BALOBA-1460 file (C-alpha; in Angstrom, 3 decimals):
// residues 296
<rec num="1" residu="x" x="-29.628" y="-45.699" z="29.413"/>
<rec num="2" residu="x" x="-27.758" y="-46.747" z="26.274"/>
<rec num="3" residu="x" x="-23.978" y="-46.396" z="26.470"/>
<rec num="4" residu="x" x="-21.748" y="-45.554" z="23.546"/>
<rec num="5" residu="x" x="-18.972" y="-48.183" z="23.274"/>
<rec num="6" residu="x" x="-15.948" y="-46.182" z="24.435"/>
<rec num="7" residu="x" x="-12.706" y="-47.578" z="25.801"/>
<rec num="8" residu="x" x="-9.813" y="-46.063" z="27.724"/>
<rec num="9" residu="x" x="-6.438" y="-47.770" z="27.584"/>
<rec num="10" residu="x" x="-8.087" y="-50.671" z="25.733"/>
<rec num="11" residu="x" x="-10.793" y="-51.294" z="28.350"/>
<rec num="12" residu="x" x="-14.497" y="-50.441" z="27.834"/>
<rec num="13" residu="x" x="-16.026" y="-47.886" z="30.179"/>
<rec num="14" residu="x" x="-19.596" y="-46.830" z="30.949"/>
<rec num="15" residu="x" x="-20.340" y="-43.210" z="30.054"/>
<rec num="16" residu="x" x="-23.289" y="-40.858" z="30.231"/>
<rec num="17" residu="x" x="-25.056" y="-40.408" z="26.892"/>
<rec num="18" residu="x" x="-28.370" y="-38.878" z="28.022"/>
<rec num="19" residu="x" x="-29.207" y="-35.955" z="30.275"/>
<rec num="20" residu="x" x="-31.178" y="-36.586" z="33.455"/>
<rec num="21" residu="x" x="-34.922" y="-37.175" z="33.186"/>
<rec num="22" residu="x" x="-37.263" y="-34.356" z="34.169"/>
<rec num="23" residu="x" x="-40.042" y="-36.081" z="36.096"/>
<rec num="24" residu="x" x="-41.329" y="-38.703" z="33.621"/>
<rec num="25" residu="x" x="-39.763" y="-37.100" z="30.526"/>
<rec num="26" residu="x" x="-36.628" y="-38.896" z="29.295"/>
<rec num="27" residu="x" x="-33.412" y="-36.908" z="29.065"/>
<rec num="28" residu="x" x="-32.135" y="-35.664" z="25.731"/>
<rec num="29" residu="x" x="-29.152" y="-37.374" z="24.052"/>
<rec num="30" residu="x" x="-25.824" y="-35.712" z="24.875"/>
<rec num="31" residu="x" x="-22.207" y="-36.196" z="23.846"/>
<rec num="32" residu="x" x="-20.557" y="-39.104" z="25.695"/>
<rec num="33" residu="x" x="-19.164" y="-37.684" z="28.928"/>
<rec num="34" residu="x" x="-17.636" y="-38.545" z="32.304"/>
<rec num="35" residu="x" x="-16.835" y="-36.947" z="35.631"/>
<rec num="36" residu="x" x="-13.278" y="-37.609" z="36.814"/>
<rec num="37" residu="x" x="-12.818" y="-37.786" z="40.586"/>
<rec num="38" residu="x" x="-9.201" y="-37.304" z="41.696"/>
<rec num="39" residu="x" x="-8.653" y="-38.615" z="45.205"/>
<rec num="40" residu="x" x="-5.487" y="-36.791" z="46.243"/>
<rec num="41" residu="x" x="-5.361" y="-38.438" z="49.692"/>
<rec num="42" residu="x" x="-7.313" y="-40.747" z="51.985"/>
<rec num="43" residu="x" x="-6.341" y="-38.713" z="55.029"/>
<rec num="44" residu="x" x="-8.454" y="-36.002" z="56.621"/>
<rec num="45" residu="x" x="-8.152" y="-33.546" z="59.501"/>
<rec num="46" residu="x" x="-11.755" y="-34.358" z="60.488"/>
<rec num="47" residu="x" x="-13.016" y="-37.700" z="61.803"/>
<rec num="48" residu="x" x="-16.671" y="-37.869" z="60.777"/>
<rec num="49" residu="x" x="-18.385" y="-41.049" z="61.956"/>
<rec num="50" residu="x" x="-20.474" y="-41.255" z="58.752"/>
<rec num="51" residu="x" x="-17.467" y="-41.094" z="56.396"/>
<rec num="52" residu="x" x="-15.855" y="-44.039" z="54.625"/>
<rec num="53" residu="x" x="-12.495" y="-42.246" z="54.953"/>
<rec num="54" residu="x" x="-12.667" y="-41.918" z="58.743"/>
<rec num="55" residu="x" x="-9.266" y="-42.413" z="60.426"/>
<rec num="56" residu="x" x="-7.456" y="-43.130" z="57.144"/>
<rec num="57" residu="x" x="-3.766" y="-42.148" z="56.864"/>
<rec num="58" residu="x" x="-2.562" y="-39.435" z="54.511"/>
<rec num="59" residu="x" x="-1.621" y="-41.043" z="51.199"/>
<rec num="60" residu="x" x="2.091" y="-40.619" z="50.468"/>
<rec num="61" residu="x" x="2.401" y="-41.626" z="46.804"/>
<rec num="62" residu="x" x="0.617" y="-39.877" z="43.958"/>
<rec num="63" residu="x" x="1.539" y="-40.190" z="40.258"/>
<rec num="64" residu="x" x="0.648" y="-36.800" z="38.753"/>
<rec num="65" residu="x" x="2.094" y="-37.758" z="35.349"/>
<rec num="66" residu="x" x="-0.243" y="-40.771" z="35.227"/>
<rec num="67" residu="x" x="-3.210" y="-38.559" z="36.091"/>
<rec num="68" residu="x" x="-2.518" y="-36.402" z="33.061"/>
<rec num="69" residu="x" x="-2.025" y="-39.459" z="30.865"/>
<rec num="70" residu="x" x="-5.585" y="-40.381" z="31.877"/>
<rec num="71" residu="x" x="-6.870" y="-36.891" z="31.025"/>
<rec num="72" residu="x" x="-5.030" y="-36.895" z="27.677"/>
<rec num="73" residu="x" x="-6.402" y="-40.352" z="26.817"/>
<rec num="74" residu="x" x="-9.973" y="-39.167" z="27.456"/>
<rec num="75" residu="x" x="-9.465" y="-36.055" z="25.328"/>
<rec num="76" residu="x" x="-7.930" y="-38.084" z="22.495"/>
<rec num="77" residu="x" x="-11.010" y="-40.337" z="22.528"/>
<rec num="78" residu="x" x="-13.141" y="-37.164" z="22.207"/>
<rec num="79" residu="x" x="-14.753" y="-37.966" z="25.541"/>
<rec num="80" residu="x" x="-16.213" y="-34.913" z="27.256"/>
<rec num="81" residu="x" x="-14.880" y="-34.414" z="30.798"/>
<rec num="82" residu="x" x="-17.748" y="-32.640" z="32.554"/>
<rec num="83" residu="x" x="-15.490" y="-31.748" z="35.401"/>
<rec num="84" residu="x" x="-12.471" y="-32.888" z="37.352"/>
<rec num="85" residu="x" x="-13.300" y="-33.195" z="41.058"/>
<rec num="86" residu="x" x="-10.336" y="-32.789" z="43.400"/>
<rec num="87" residu="x" x="-11.381" y="-34.722" z="46.480"/>
<rec num="88" residu="x" x="-10.175" y="-36.956" z="49.303"/>
<rec num="89" residu="x" x="-10.093" y="-37.369" z="52.266"/>
<rec num="90" residu="x" x="-9.299" y="-33.691" z="52.634"/>
<rec num="91" residu="x" x="-7.292" y="-32.120" z="49.774"/>
<rec num="92" residu="x" x="-5.890" y="-29.384" z="52.009"/>
<rec num="93" residu="x" x="-3.952" y="-32.061" z="53.914"/>
<rec num="94" residu="x" x="-1.713" y="-32.283" z="50.812"/>
<rec num="95" residu="x" x="-1.769" y="-28.694" z="49.500"/>
<rec num="96" residu="x" x="1.459" y="-28.978" z="47.502"/>
<rec num="97" residu="x" x="0.036" y="-31.954" z="45.596"/>
<rec num="98" residu="x" x="-3.110" y="-30.016" z="44.735"/>
<rec num="99" residu="x" x="-1.080" y="-26.961" z="43.694"/>
<rec num="100" residu="x" x="0.941" y="-29.135" z="41.303"/>
<rec num="101" residu="x" x="-2.237" y="-30.447" z="39.697"/>
<rec num="102" residu="x" x="-3.691" y="-26.950" z="39.349"/>
<rec num="103" residu="x" x="-0.478" y="-25.707" z="37.780"/>
<rec num="104" residu="x" x="-0.726" y="-28.405" z="35.103"/>
<rec num="105" residu="x" x="-4.431" y="-27.649" z="34.587"/>
<rec num="106" residu="x" x="-3.436" y="-24.095" z="33.620"/>
<rec num="107" residu="x" x="-1.913" y="-25.418" z="30.399"/>
<rec num="108" residu="x" x="-3.792" y="-24.214" z="27.323"/>
<rec num="109" residu="x" x="-5.085" y="-27.663" z="26.301"/>
<rec num="110" residu="x" x="-6.802" y="-28.123" z="29.687"/>
<rec num="111" residu="x" x="-8.226" y="-24.639" z="30.153"/>
<rec num="112" residu="x" x="-11.726" y="-25.605" z="28.996"/>
<rec num="113" residu="x" x="-12.026" y="-28.386" z="31.594"/>
<rec num="114" residu="x" x="-14.120" y="-27.510" z="34.645"/>
<rec num="115" residu="x" x="-12.097" y="-28.048" z="37.848"/>
<rec num="116" residu="x" x="-13.934" y="-28.510" z="41.151"/>
<rec num="117" residu="x" x="-12.683" y="-28.667" z="44.754"/>
<rec num="118" residu="x" x="-14.312" y="-30.683" z="47.535"/>
<rec num="119" residu="x" x="-13.148" y="-29.515" z="50.982"/>
<rec num="120" residu="x" x="-14.329" y="-29.182" z="54.572"/>
<rec num="121" residu="x" x="-12.794" y="-25.700" z="54.778"/>
<rec num="122" residu="x" x="-11.490" y="-26.236" z="58.327"/>
<rec num="123" residu="x" x="-7.775" y="-25.681" z="57.829"/>
<rec num="124" residu="x" x="-5.993" y="-22.427" z="57.035"/>
<rec num="125" residu="x" x="-4.481" y="-24.148" z="54.001"/>
<rec num="126" residu="x" x="-7.945" y="-25.200" z="52.783"/>
<rec num="127" residu="x" x="-9.044" y="-21.558" z="52.772"/>
<rec num="128" residu="x" x="-5.832" y="-20.714" z="50.934"/>
<rec num="129" residu="x" x="-6.585" y="-23.433" z="48.358"/>
<rec num="130" residu="x" x="-10.089" y="-22.039" z="47.907"/>
<rec num="131" residu="x" x="-8.576" y="-18.688" z="46.858"/>
<rec num="132" residu="x" x="-6.733" y="-20.256" z="43.906"/>
<rec num="133" residu="x" x="-8.089" y="-18.707" z="40.672"/>
<rec num="134" residu="x" x="-8.128" y="-21.991" z="38.698"/>
<rec num="135" residu="x" x="-11.179" y="-23.375" z="40.500"/>
<rec num="136" residu="x" x="-14.382" y="-23.170" z="38.492"/>
<rec num="137" residu="x" x="-16.434" y="-24.330" z="41.488"/>
<rec num="138" residu="x" x="-15.949" y="-25.359" z="45.115"/>
<rec num="139" residu="x" x="-18.039" y="-27.490" z="47.447"/>
<rec num="140" residu="x" x="-17.614" y="-26.965" z="51.202"/>
<rec num="141" residu="x" x="-18.859" y="-29.663" z="53.571"/>
<rec num="142" residu="x" x="-20.864" y="-27.670" z="56.099"/>
<rec num="143" residu="x" x="-23.114" y="-29.832" z="58.249"/>
<rec num="144" residu="x" x="-24.208" y="-27.210" z="60.792"/>
<rec num="145" residu="x" x="-24.268" y="-23.461" z="61.397"/>
<rec num="146" residu="x" x="-22.874" y="-23.680" z="64.948"/>
<rec num="147" residu="x" x="-19.067" y="-24.242" z="65.304"/>
<rec num="148" residu="x" x="-19.653" y="-26.233" z="68.514"/>
<rec num="149" residu="x" x="-22.020" y="-28.607" z="66.712"/>
<rec num="150" residu="x" x="-19.598" y="-28.852" z="63.791"/>
<rec num="151" residu="x" x="-16.847" y="-29.774" z="66.247"/>
<rec num="152" residu="x" x="-19.001" y="-32.657" z="67.503"/>
<rec num="153" residu="x" x="-19.701" y="-33.887" z="63.964"/>
<rec num="154" residu="x" x="-16.065" y="-33.607" z="62.835"/>
<rec num="155" residu="x" x="-14.642" y="-34.904" z="66.158"/>
<rec num="156" residu="x" x="-12.148" y="-32.042" z="66.038"/>
<rec num="157" residu="x" x="-12.269" y="-28.412" z="67.140"/>
<rec num="158" residu="x" x="-13.756" y="-26.019" z="64.585"/>
<rec num="159" residu="x" x="-12.949" y="-22.347" z="65.141"/>
<rec num="160" residu="x" x="-15.269" y="-19.556" z="64.112"/>
<rec num="161" residu="x" x="-12.510" y="-18.374" z="61.753"/>
<rec num="162" residu="x" x="-13.058" y="-21.509" z="59.674"/>
<rec num="163" residu="x" x="-16.417" y="-20.059" z="58.618"/>
<rec num="164" residu="x" x="-15.183" y="-16.604" z="57.554"/>
<rec num="165" residu="x" x="-14.230" y="-17.309" z="53.890"/>
<rec num="166" residu="x" x="-12.297" y="-14.039" z="53.628"/>
<rec num="167" residu="x" x="-10.988" y="-13.268" z="50.140"/>
<rec num="168" residu="x" x="-12.798" y="-16.244" z="48.555"/>
<rec num="169" residu="x" x="-15.014" y="-15.826" z="45.489"/>
<rec num="170" residu="x" x="-18.268" y="-17.012" z="47.046"/>
<rec num="171" residu="x" x="-19.981" y="-17.075" z="43.648"/>
<rec num="172" residu="x" x="-17.979" y="-20.264" z="43.022"/>
<rec num="173" residu="x" x="-18.787" y="-21.887" z="46.366"/>
<rec num="174" residu="x" x="-21.670" y="-24.093" z="47.428"/>
<rec num="175" residu="x" x="-22.303" y="-25.638" z="50.846"/>
<rec num="176" residu="x" x="-23.086" y="-29.346" z="51.194"/>
<rec num="177" residu="x" x="-24.993" y="-30.265" z="54.367"/>
<rec num="178" residu="x" x="-25.488" y="-33.866" z="55.476"/>
<rec num="179" residu="x" x="-28.732" y="-34.404" z="57.361"/>
<rec num="180" residu="x" x="-27.932" y="-35.983" z="60.719"/>
<rec num="181" residu="x" x="-30.354" y="-36.787" z="63.511"/>
<rec num="182" residu="x" x="-29.749" y="-34.361" z="66.373"/>
<rec num="183" residu="x" x="-28.249" y="-31.734" z="64.081"/>
<rec num="184" residu="x" x="-29.894" y="-30.547" z="60.837"/>
<rec num="185" residu="x" x="-32.961" y="-32.791" z="61.020"/>
<rec num="186" residu="x" x="-36.121" y="-30.664" z="60.826"/>
<rec num="187" residu="x" x="-37.812" y="-27.814" z="58.973"/>
<rec num="188" residu="x" x="-36.725" y="-25.288" z="61.590"/>
<rec num="189" residu="x" x="-33.092" y="-26.419" z="61.546"/>
<rec num="190" residu="x" x="-33.044" y="-26.437" z="57.740"/>
<rec num="191" residu="x" x="-34.418" y="-22.879" z="57.761"/>
<rec num="192" residu="x" x="-31.672" y="-21.748" z="60.158"/>
<rec num="193" residu="x" x="-29.063" y="-23.383" z="57.930"/>
<rec num="194" residu="x" x="-30.448" y="-21.585" z="54.874"/>
<rec num="195" residu="x" x="-30.314" y="-18.203" z="56.615"/>
<rec num="196" residu="x" x="-26.776" y="-18.905" z="57.830"/>
<rec num="197" residu="x" x="-25.615" y="-19.706" z="54.288"/>
<rec num="198" residu="x" x="-27.101" y="-16.478" z="52.961"/>
<rec num="199" residu="x" x="-25.363" y="-14.508" z="55.711"/>
<rec num="200" residu="x" x="-22.038" y="-16.115" z="54.777"/>
<rec num="201" residu="x" x="-22.459" y="-15.278" z="51.098"/>
<rec num="202" residu="x" x="-23.246" y="-18.731" z="49.707"/>
<rec num="203" residu="x" x="-25.466" y="-18.844" z="46.635"/>
<rec num="204" residu="x" x="-26.103" y="-22.613" z="46.692"/>
<rec num="205" residu="x" x="-26.812" y="-25.160" z="49.438"/>
<rec num="206" residu="x" x="-27.217" y="-28.901" z="49.105"/>
<rec num="207" residu="x" x="-29.095" y="-31.057" z="51.635"/>
<rec num="208" residu="x" x="-27.994" y="-34.692" z="51.422"/>
<rec num="209" residu="x" x="-29.162" y="-37.817" z="53.239"/>
<rec num="210" residu="x" x="-26.502" y="-40.065" z="54.775"/>
<rec num="211" residu="x" x="-25.398" y="-43.067" z="52.742"/>
<rec num="212" residu="x" x="-26.042" y="-46.277" z="54.742"/>
<rec num="213" residu="x" x="-22.389" y="-47.323" z="54.931"/>
<rec num="214" residu="x" x="-22.236" y="-48.051" z="58.687"/>
<rec num="215" residu="x" x="-24.338" y="-48.215" z="61.849"/>
<rec num="216" residu="x" x="-23.861" y="-44.520" z="62.647"/>
<rec num="217" residu="x" x="-25.230" y="-43.518" z="59.240"/>
<rec num="218" residu="x" x="-28.161" y="-45.902" z="59.492"/>
<rec num="219" residu="x" x="-29.137" y="-44.880" z="63.036"/>
<rec num="220" residu="x" x="-28.740" y="-41.122" z="62.385"/>
<rec num="221" residu="x" x="-30.429" y="-41.098" z="58.952"/>
<rec num="222" residu="x" x="-32.873" y="-38.268" z="58.253"/>
<rec num="223" residu="x" x="-35.159" y="-38.351" z="55.217"/>
<rec num="224" residu="x" x="-35.270" y="-35.212" z="53.101"/>
<rec num="225" residu="x" x="-39.053" y="-35.473" z="53.217"/>
<rec num="226" residu="x" x="-38.835" y="-34.465" z="56.894"/>
<rec num="227" residu="x" x="-37.489" y="-31.018" z="55.969"/>
<rec num="228" residu="x" x="-40.774" y="-29.899" z="54.352"/>
<rec num="229" residu="x" x="-39.122" y="-26.969" z="52.585"/>
<rec num="230" residu="x" x="-42.438" y="-25.978" z="51.023"/>
<rec num="231" residu="x" x="-43.550" y="-24.886" z="54.514"/>
<rec num="232" residu="x" x="-40.767" y="-22.274" z="54.702"/>
<rec num="233" residu="x" x="-41.774" y="-18.779" z="53.612"/>
<rec num="234" residu="x" x="-40.238" y="-17.631" z="50.321"/>
<rec num="235" residu="x" x="-38.919" y="-21.120" z="49.505"/>
<rec num="236" residu="x" x="-40.207" y="-22.473" z="46.191"/>
<rec num="237" residu="x" x="-39.835" y="-25.765" z="44.328"/>
<rec num="238" residu="x" x="-38.264" y="-25.290" z="40.874"/>
<rec num="239" residu="x" x="-37.554" y="-28.711" z="39.307"/>
<rec num="240" residu="x" x="-36.887" y="-32.406" z="39.840"/>
<rec num="241" residu="x" x="-34.399" y="-34.619" z="37.984"/>
<rec num="242" residu="x" x="-33.699" y="-38.342" z="38.103"/>
<rec num="243" residu="x" x="-31.878" y="-41.236" z="36.503"/>
<rec num="244" residu="x" x="-34.586" y="-43.764" z="37.223"/>
<rec num="245" residu="x" x="-33.849" y="-46.066" z="40.149"/>
<rec num="246" residu="x" x="-30.252" y="-44.841" z="40.424"/>
<rec num="247" residu="x" x="-30.715" y="-41.309" z="41.732"/>
<rec num="248" residu="x" x="-33.186" y="-38.461" z="42.149"/>
<rec num="249" residu="x" x="-32.797" y="-34.829" z="43.148"/>
<rec num="250" residu="x" x="-35.022" y="-31.782" z="43.583"/>
<rec num="251" residu="x" x="-34.224" y="-28.090" z="43.422"/>
<rec num="252" residu="x" x="-35.712" y="-25.173" z="45.333"/>
<rec num="253" residu="x" x="-35.121" y="-21.427" z="45.454"/>
<rec num="254" residu="x" x="-35.100" y="-19.456" z="48.710"/>
<rec num="255" residu="x" x="-34.961" y="-15.668" z="48.928"/>
<rec num="256" residu="x" x="-34.575" y="-13.323" z="51.864"/>
<rec num="257" residu="x" x="-33.775" y="-9.603" z="51.942"/>
<rec num="258" residu="x" x="-33.116" y="-9.552" z="48.176"/>
<rec num="259" residu="x" x="-30.621" y="-12.424" z="48.424"/>
<rec num="260" residu="x" x="-31.261" y="-15.738" z="46.669"/>
<rec num="261" residu="x" x="-30.134" y="-19.234" z="47.665"/>
<rec num="262" residu="x" x="-30.443" y="-22.170" z="45.262"/>
<rec num="263" residu="x" x="-31.153" y="-25.401" z="47.147"/>
<rec num="264" residu="x" x="-30.320" y="-28.897" z="45.943"/>
<rec num="265" residu="x" x="-31.727" y="-32.032" z="47.576"/>
<rec num="266" residu="x" x="-30.561" y="-35.563" z="46.779"/>
<rec num="267" residu="x" x="-33.420" y="-37.917" z="47.628"/>
<rec num="268" residu="x" x="-31.592" y="-41.163" z="46.933"/>
<rec num="269" residu="x" x="-28.535" y="-42.502" z="45.148"/>
<rec num="270" residu="x" x="-27.547" y="-46.039" z="44.273"/>
<rec num="271" residu="x" x="-23.994" y="-46.459" z="45.661"/>
<rec num="272" residu="x" x="-23.311" y="-49.084" z="42.965"/>
<rec num="273" residu="x" x="-24.238" y="-46.701" z="40.131"/>
<rec num="274" residu="x" x="-21.026" y="-45.633" z="38.422"/>
<rec num="275" residu="x" x="-21.882" y="-44.787" z="34.796"/>
<rec num="276" residu="x" x="-19.913" y="-41.680" z="33.818"/>
<rec num="277" residu="x" x="-17.858" y="-41.712" z="37.055"/>
<rec num="278" residu="x" x="-14.121" y="-42.355" z="36.862"/>
<rec num="279" residu="x" x="-11.876" y="-42.232" z="39.926"/>
<rec num="280" residu="x" x="-8.095" y="-41.814" z="40.016"/>
<rec num="281" residu="x" x="-6.477" y="-42.418" z="43.423"/>
<rec num="282" residu="x" x="-2.910" y="-41.496" z="42.548"/>
<rec num="283" residu="x" x="-2.047" y="-44.992" z="41.369"/>
<rec num="284" residu="x" x="-5.058" y="-46.525" z="39.604"/>
<rec num="285" residu="x" x="-7.916" y="-45.373" z="37.406"/>
<rec num="286" residu="x" x="-11.239" y="-47.038" z="38.256"/>
<rec num="287" residu="x" x="-14.778" y="-47.065" z="36.920"/>
<rec num="288" residu="x" x="-16.749" y="-45.768" z="39.882"/>
<rec num="289" residu="x" x="-15.551" y="-46.099" z="43.466"/>
<rec num="290" residu="x" x="-14.984" y="-49.823" z="43.910"/>
<rec num="291" residu="x" x="-11.666" y="-51.584" z="44.421"/>
<rec num="292" residu="x" x="-12.346" y="-54.276" z="41.816"/>
<rec num="293" residu="x" x="-12.982" y="-51.979" z="38.846"/>
<rec num="294" residu="x" x="-9.428" y="-51.006" z="37.831"/>
<rec num="295" residu="x" x="-9.032" y="-49.749" z="34.270"/>
<rec num="296" residu="x" x="-5.301" y="-49.063" z="34.460"/>
């Protein structure tokens, strides 16, 4: 992929200039763009063994003014911000911080920017955050349909109330399910997860393989090929996209009782691939997710 020479704060950055390939067909040229990930805290109320943030403390300092200097710099350089991803850790651990960001994003000059929330949805304050009208989309980490199994995965008690989503615009919400051996790891379990998501009002579900960041992830890894979604009645393949050796995904559509669920599957992703990804952690802006890539 050819990158347009663009700099932020005097430092060159890698941006996306072509859409994803469809099978063997190269993606069309697009305006230079980035996704901005805003890590509002390292801390989390869950303690997932596969997570790089496991057992991290809640971050105390966060420079909101600097975050918006970053956003303004990108806009001044006529760089398209595909979306701003509010992530962590768990954003609902610092709800006031997130509310402050959302309040600033309501300003007229930022109203066209897509704002996305990543949350596990376990806390009462996370459900309250999900009700905020400024979100354009929300991703809920939901790795099983059974609260007892979820409690095992998260190493913390998950109540059935955490899966109610009362008063939340479910048209904005998608579920993201990590495949874990002993949990969602087969065609039958995937089918049960799909039905559960439809019952809860989700319109989109993502199945994702674990990233090999530690021994737990390597020993519990489940290939998406093992799901065999094409063997599930009324589940149909729709398209496949890729960025060569860096990542590949497939999409399916599942329907039941006149309800439709879009399904996303990430086959692989290069953890070192960071073109178009910027990350702000409250203090520093980085290209990608690595400590040695500070822009400012």
